[in-house]
N, C-alpha and C positions, 0 to 999 in steps of 0.2 A: 560606482560607489566602492570605495576601498573596503576590503574585507577586514572585519574586526577580529583580532586574535583574542582568545580567552585569557583571563588573568593567569590561570595555570594551564600552560599549553599542553603539558603531558599529564596523563592520568596518573594519580598517585597509586602506588602499589600497596598491598597490605603491610609490608614491612615499613613503608614510609609513615603510614598511619600509627603504627606501634611506636615509632620513634617520636612522633609528635605527642602521643599520649605520655611517653616517658618524660619528655621535656615539660609537660604540664603537671604530671603527678609529683615529681620531685620538688619543684618550687611550692606546690600546694602543701605538701607535708612539711616543708621547712617553714612556710609562712604561718602554719598553725602551731608548730613546735616551739618556735622562739617565744611568742607571747606566753605559751603555757609554762615555759621554764622561768621566764622573768616575772610573770604575774600569775601565779596559780589561781584557778577559778574557785576552789572550795577550801575552806579553812580545814586544816588538819590533814590535807592530802599532800604528800611530798611532791616537789616540783617535777620530778622526772617520771612520775607515775603515768601522766597523760601522754608522754612521748611514744611509748609502744602502742598505745591505743590509736594515736594519730597516724602512726606508721601503718598499722593494720588497716585503717580506713582509707588512707590516701594512696599508698604505694601500689596496691593491686589494681587500681584504675589504669595503670600503664598498659595492662593486657586485657582491658575490658572488651575490646573488639574481637579477641580470639576466644575468650571464655567468659561471656557476659553473665551467665547465671552463677557460676562459682564466685566470680568477683563480686557480684551483688550480694551473695550470701555472706562473704567475708566482711563486706562493708556493713551489712546489717548486724552481724555479730559485734563489730566494733561500735556501732551505734547503740547497741544494748548496754555495753560496758561503759560507754563514754560518760553518762551522767554520774556514775560512781567514781570516775577518775577526775571529775571537775572540768570536763570539756563539753561545751554546749553547742558546738558548731558541727557536729557530725553529719547534719543533714546536707551539708555542702558536697562532700565526696559521695554521699548517698545519692544525691541528684545526678551526679556524673555517671555513676554506675547504673542508675535507673534508666537514664537516657539510652545507654547501650542495649539494655534488655528490650526496651520498646522498639528500638531501631532494628534489631537483629533477630528477635525471637517471635514466636507466634503470639497472637493477641491474647490467648488465654494465659500464657506464661507471663506476658507483660502486665496483665491486670492483676494476677496474683502477686507479682513483685511490687506493684503500686500499693495494693492493700497492706502488704507487710511493711512497706516503708512508712506509710502514713501511721500505722499502728505503733511502730517502734518510735517514731518521732514524737507522737503525742504522749506516749509513756515517758520518754526522756524529758520532755518539757515539763510534765507534771512532777517528776522527781527532782529535776535540777532547779526549777524556779522557786523563789521564796514565797510567792503568792499565786493564787489562781488567776488574777488579772494578768500578771506577767507571763504565767504559763500559757494562757489563751493567746496573748499577743505573740509570744515566741512560736507557739504551735501554728498559728495562722500564717505567719511569715514563712515558716519551714514548709508547710503544706503547699503554699503558693509556689514556692521554688520547685518542689518535687513535682507538682502537677504540670508546671510549665515545661520542665525538662522531659517528662514522660510524654506530654502532648506533642512536643516538637519531634521527638524520636519516632513516635507512631506516625505523625504526618509525613515525615520524610520517607519512612518505610513504605507507606501506601502510595506516595507520589512516585517512588521508584518502581513499584509494582505496576502502577497505571502506565508509566512511561514505557516499561518493557512490553506491556500488553499492546500499547499503541503502536510500537515499532513492529511487533509481530503481526498485528492486523494490517498495518501498512504494507509490510512485505508480502503477506498473503494476498492482499488486494492487487498489488503490482504483479505478482505471479499469475493470478487469475486473469488479469487484463492481458498479460503477455500470451497466456495460453489461448485466450479467445482470439487475439490478433493472429496468432500463428494458425489457429483452426480456420479462420476466415480465409487467410491467404492460401492454405493448402486446399481448402474446398474449392475456392475460385479457380485455382490453377488446374487441379486434378479433375474436378467434376466436369467442367466445360470441355477440356481436351478429351477426356475419356468418352464423354457423350458423343462428340463428333467422330472420334475414331470408331466407336461402336456402330454408329449410324452408317459411316462410309464402308466399314467392313461388311455390314449386312448387304449393302448395295452391291459391293464387289462380288460377294458370294452368290448373289442372286443372278447377276448378269454375266458371270465369268464365262459360261459356256456359249451364250448367245451373242453377247456384245463385249468382246474382250477389250475393245478400246475404252469403253466406259469403266470396266473393271480396272484397267491400268490407270485411268484418271483418278478413280477412288483411292487406289493404293498410293498414288503420288500425293494426294491430299493427306492421307493417313501419315505418310512419311513426314510431310511438312508440319503437320499438327503435333506429332510426337516430338519432333526436334524442338519446336517452340515450347512445348510443355517441359522438356528437359532443361531448356534454358531458363525458364521461369523457376523451376525447382532449384536449380543451381543458385540463382539469385536469392531465392528464399533461404536456402541453407547458408549462403554467405551472410545474410542478415542475422541469422540465428547464431552463427559463430563469431559475429562481430568483427568480420574482416573488412578493414577500410577499403581494400582494393575492389571488393565485391559490392560495395555500397552504391546505391543510386537512389534517387527520390521516388522510384517506383511509378513515375508518371508517364504513361505512354503518350505519344503524340495523338491528339484527339481524332482528327479526321482519318489519319492513316490506319490506326488500330481499329476504329469502328468499321471502316471499310473492310479490313481483314476479317473481322468477326462476321460481317454480312457475307463476304465472299466464301467463307467456310461452310455456310449453310447448304445442305444438299439440294440440288435442283429438284423441283417438283414436290418437295415436302412442305416448305414454308416459303412464301413470297414476302420478302422484307423490303420495306420502303424506309430509307434512311434520310432524315431531314435534320441537318445540323446548320445552325445559324452561320452564315458566311463570315469568315474572319474571326470566329470565336477562339479566344485564347484563355486558358485556365492555368492556375498554379498547379504545382506537382500533385499535392494531396487531393485537391478537387478533381483534377483530371483522372486520377486513379479511382476515385469513388465513382465517377461517371462511367468509366470503362468497366468496372466490376458490376455496376447496375445493368448495363446493356448485356454484358457477357452472361451473367446468371439468368437474366430474363430470357434471352434467346435460347439458352440451354433448357429452361423450363418449357418454352414453346415447343421445342423439338420433342421433348419427352412426353408432354401431357396434352398439347393442343391438337395434335393430329394435323392433317393437311389444313393449313390456315394462311391467312394474310396478316402480316404484322407490320406495324408502323412504329419506328423509333424516332422520337423527336427530342432534340437538345437545343433549347433556346434560352435567351436571357430576358428578364423582365425588369423594367425600370432601372437597369444597370446596377441592381442590388442583389439579384439572385439568379441562379441558373435552374431551369426547370427541365426535368428529364421525364419522358413518358414512353412506356413501351406497352402498346395496346395490340391485342390480337383478337381475331374473330373466330377462334377455334371452339373447342368443347367447353372451355371455361370451367365453372364450378367453384366450390370453396377451395381455399388454399390447402394443399396437401399437408397432412401431418406426418411426423417422423423425419422429415428432412431439416436441414439447417441452412439452406440457401437464403430464403426470405428473412429468417432471423438474423443471419449474418449481414445481409444488406441493410436491414433496419439499424443494426448496431453501427455499421459504417456511417450511415447518414446521420444518425443521432450524435455520434462522436464528432462529426464535422459541423454540428450545429444546425442541421437541417431537419426537415420533416419527411416522413415516409408513409406510404399507404400502398396496399396491394389487395386485390379482391376481384371477384367476378363483375362483369359489366351488366347493366340491366337488360340490354338487348342481346346478350350472349358474348362469350369471349372473356378474356382476363386482362387486367391492366395493372401495371406497376408505375407508380408516380412518386417522384421525389423532388424536393426543393432544397437547394443548397445555397448558403450565402456566397455571394460572388467575392472572391479574393480581391484585395486591393491590387490595382494594376492589371486586372483581368477584364475581359469583356470582348466586345466585337471590334475587330479592326476594320480596315477598309474593305477587305474581302473582295471576291470577284466571282460572279456567276452564282448559280443556285447550288445549295448544299444537298440537293436530293439525288439519291442514287437508288434506282429501282432494280430489284431482282425478281 
């Protein structure tokens, strides 16, 4: 759909608004001055007496946006004098000045200006009208115009304030969401890699003297893990800097990366069974969520479950959702407080439109379960062989 351009493509500057007010104030003064000269409103009043009063009431409205209160005071003074000069339409420029006060000043100032304008207008109608009936009619019409101008000014002012607050809230929400996203990425990259490095370093230190070959293997895994962590951090920094050449969809290949996660688990600590539906293909964001689910869950098993057996299952159901389960038979217990891993996983799954649960199992151990809507075009392919890989 074609983008619609606004009626005024460029925002008007303050000087432009003053120019528009000048073009409005001069014709307004001329429009009231000509009838006052040709047909004076009060007997015995010279024709040109009303012209200075009209000028005092109309011409200051040209700068009403810069000095709304002084302009309103000047127009009020002209409105007080106007009935004695035979001019009965002073409420028109007064409405223009009152609109600027309501638009640009605080509500208390705007209310004070409105009360003063209504009082001066009522007094002028009582002085200039030949009868109370005509005075009431003229006063009612003038009050209606003044109230309308004041209400419009106040409504526009509050609408602008609300729009500014909405923009600020939207910017704050966007910044908060971005901080949470970055926090999740940093946690997932750093926590898992540092956990494996710490575990392997402990093994290497323990067996360095008695089994140097095992220590060398642990150091090799530490080297590989640290390099991968550096690569992930560089990718994350590229996303933060918004560099197109560093961008990718963040979606690791499902089977390959899950097998890498399982292969990095130290032997003898946790035995992992990986069961992935043969031929499963997911979209980029869904694959990333599944990868982070398995990554964080295995990190928690290493940290908290102790020697345990863990089963990782990734399957689809009814071709509409992918189910991820990471269940261990370790020490289990309630979810640990103070960390951000499970909270980050829940945020990821929820943002993707899925459901998440994590908690101890009735028979012991701990389980993390998630259901994600299956992206269009994803699902099981033909596949070959079993997706189970035991360690």
